[in-house]
N, C-alpha and C positions, 0 to 999 in steps of 0.2 A: 429478588426480582418481584416487582409488584404484579398483581393479576389484573387483567384488562376489562374494558367496558363492553358496550353493546352497539349494534348497528341498526340503522333504520332505513328502509327501502321504499322506493317508489315503483310503480308499474311501468313497463316498457310497452309502448304502442307504436304504430306506424302512421306516417302522415304523408298524404299526396298533395303536393303544392301545385295543383292544376290551375293554369290561368294566372299565375302570379305575375305581378307587374313590378319590376325592379326599379327602385328609386336610388339613383347614385348620390350618395351623401356620406361624408366622413363623420366618425364619432366626435362628439363635442361635449363641452361642459354644460351644466344646467344654466337656465336663465335666471333663476331666483334662489336666494339663500334661505328663504323662510321654510320651505318644505323639505324634510329629510326622510329618508327611507329607514325606518327603525324596525319594521316588521320582519320577522324571520320564521322559517319553518321549524317548529320545535321538535326535539327528540323526545319520545316517550318510552314506555317499557315494552312496546311491540311495534312492528311495522317493517319497513324495508329501507335500506340505504343503497347507495351505489359504491362499488369498489372500482376505482380508476386504475387501470393496469398500464403503467407507463413504460414497461420493458417487454421484450419478446418472451423472457422467462415467465413473467407473471401472466402474459396473455396466452401461453401455450395450452392447447386443449389436452395435452398429454400430462396434465397435473390436476390437483385439486387444491382449493383454497379454503381455509377455515379461520374463524376468529375466536379468540378468548376475550370475553368482555367482563368489565368489572367497574365497581364504584366504591372506592375506599371510604368515602364519607358515610356510607351505610353498611360497610363490611360485607358486600355482596359481590359474587362473581359467578360466571357461567361459561360453559363451552358452547360454541355455536355449531351450526350445521356445516356440511361441506358442499361447495359448489364447484362446477367444472367450467372454466372459461370456454368461449366459443372458438378461440384461436384467430378470429377475424375482427373482433371488436375490442376497443380499449376499456369497455365497461362490462360489469356483471352485477346483477342484482344480488343483494344479500338480505335475507329475511331473518327476523328474530322475534321471540315471544318469551319475555322474562317476567319475574316478579319484582323487578327493580328497574330504574332508568340508568343505563350505562353511562359512564363518564369517559372511560378510556378502553382501549382494546389492544391486542397483539395479534398480528396476522401471521399465519403459517402457510407455507406452500409444501404440499405433500406429494409423495409417490401416488399415482392414481389407484393403486391397489388398496390404499387406506380407506376404511369404511366409516370410522367414527374417530372423533377427537377424545382425549381424556388426559388424566394426570401424567401419563407416560410422555406427553409432549413437553412437559415443563422441566425447568431447572437443569439438572445434570443430564437428563435424557434428551436435551436439544441436540446432542451429538448423534442421536439415532439416525440410521441411514435412510429411514422413511421420511424424515424431515429434510427437505431440500433447501429451504431458506425461511427466515423469520425476521420479524421486526422488533424493535423495542416498544415501550409503552407509547401509544398514539392516541390523541384525543378522538373521541367518538363524535361524529357529526354526520350531516346528510351525505357527504362524499368523503371517503377515506382513500387516499392515493398511495400506491405502492410503486417504488421507483428503483434506483440503481441497486444492483446486487453485487456483493463482494464474496466470490466463491470460497476464498480461503477461510472465511469466518462464518459463512452462511447468513450474515446480517444484511438486511435490506433497508434502504431509506424509506421513510413513510411520513405521512402527514394527513391533515384533514382540512376541509373548508366548509363553510355554511352555504348551501345552495339556495339563495334567495333572489327573487326577481319581483319587483313591485312596480306597477304602472302608476305614475304620479302625474297629476295635471291640475290645471286651474282654468279659471274663466277668462283669463287674459294672458298675453304673452309674457307679462311680468309676474303672473300668478298672484295677483293681489287677493284673489279669492280661490282657495283650494277646493276642487270639485271631485277629484278622482284620487283614490288611494287603495288600489286593489292588488292583493298578493296573488301571483300565479302559483298554484299549489300542485299541479300534476307534472310528472317528469317522464320523458322517454329518451331514447337515443335516435337521432335523425339519420338521414341518408348520408350525411358527411361524417358519421361516427362521432358526433358531438352531443353533449347533453342538451336537451331542449325542454324548457319549462313552459307550461301552457295552461290556459284557462280562459273562461269567459270574462269579458270586461265591458261594462256599460259606460258609454261616453255621452255626456250631454252635448247638444249642439254648441259649437263655439269653444270646444275644449282644446287647450294647448298642453301637450303631454310628452313624456319620455318614459322609458323603462329604466329603472334603477337596479343595477346588478350588485349584489352583496349587501350586507347589513351596514348600519351606520350611514355615513355619508355616501358610500358606494361609488359606482361608476355610472354616470348618466349617459344613456345610449339613445341616439336619435336615428340610427340607421333603420330603415324599414323597407318592406315590399308589401304590396296589397293586391288582392284578387281584383281582376278586371272589372267586376261588377260594382266595386265600392271605391275604386281608385280616385274617382272624381270627388269623393268626400274628404280626401286627405291631401295635404300639401306640406311643404317644409321638410323638416328632418335634418339629419346630420348634426352639425353644430347648433342648429336651430331646433326649437320645439317642433313636434309634429302637430299640425292643426287639423282638427276634425270639425266639419261643418254640419253634419247631420246627427240628430239624436238616434243612437243605435247601440245594439249590443253586438260585439264582435268576438271572434275566437283569436286569441293572441298566442303565437308560437315563438318563443324567444330562444334563439341559439346562444347558449351560455358562453361557448368558446368564441363564436364569431361576433357576438355582441350586436346582433341585428334581430329585428322582430318581423315575422310575417303575420299579416292581419287578414283574416278571412271573414266572410259573412256567416251568420248562423242561420241555417235554413230550418225553420220551424213549420210543422204541419198546420195548415189552416183548416179549421172545421168547415164542413159543407154548410151552405146556407140552409136554414130551416124556414119553410113557408109559414 
């Protein structure tokens, strides 16, 4: 059995969508072939990632979850910390701090009385009654998901995906001139228990844009809602590009599961006038 990699986490925050203006529009394809989303959030030797808990067993607050992380190319491995799910959310943050960058990991679900992970978890000791379920080697990425559980063998399905969202846009509807290519780098869980990727984006006046979900060609998403104070600046969306008429910096909150973005103004303090 190989030994596993490492996890990278983001911070959870809360977001109040007061005064949001819903724009009814369906997801559509991009308008231009020239601009592609190649930017991804990179994994390093420390940080946080999200564990996506897809079954009631993994979501249970009456258990603990830990990762064994490894990178065979540099012959490094490490045991991670233990976290307790909330019981009400599909997601839990997992932090790590290593002397190498992990490439793979193995997830363990434990009896809540377990305090630390160690070599006793591995190989023949996987039959230990304190280990309730475990996965095979899984790629280490921004999100590691844990799924169906097979009680007779203790094995659980698992996988990983790259949590990437990039705002792409141009100076015309055909994007003859690319003007926006901004990665959303912060992550939280929103009120719908979906991952939400967010950040500030500056849009020149006359920009046509979409949010691209995933690395490479990705999924081009035009669904949006906007705060009432800026809704007159924006139009289109859905299968069409979103059109912004004012030069401004906005806060983008992209629902990764719902594939829709909420756009808010950024309120900055204005200094008092000096005589």
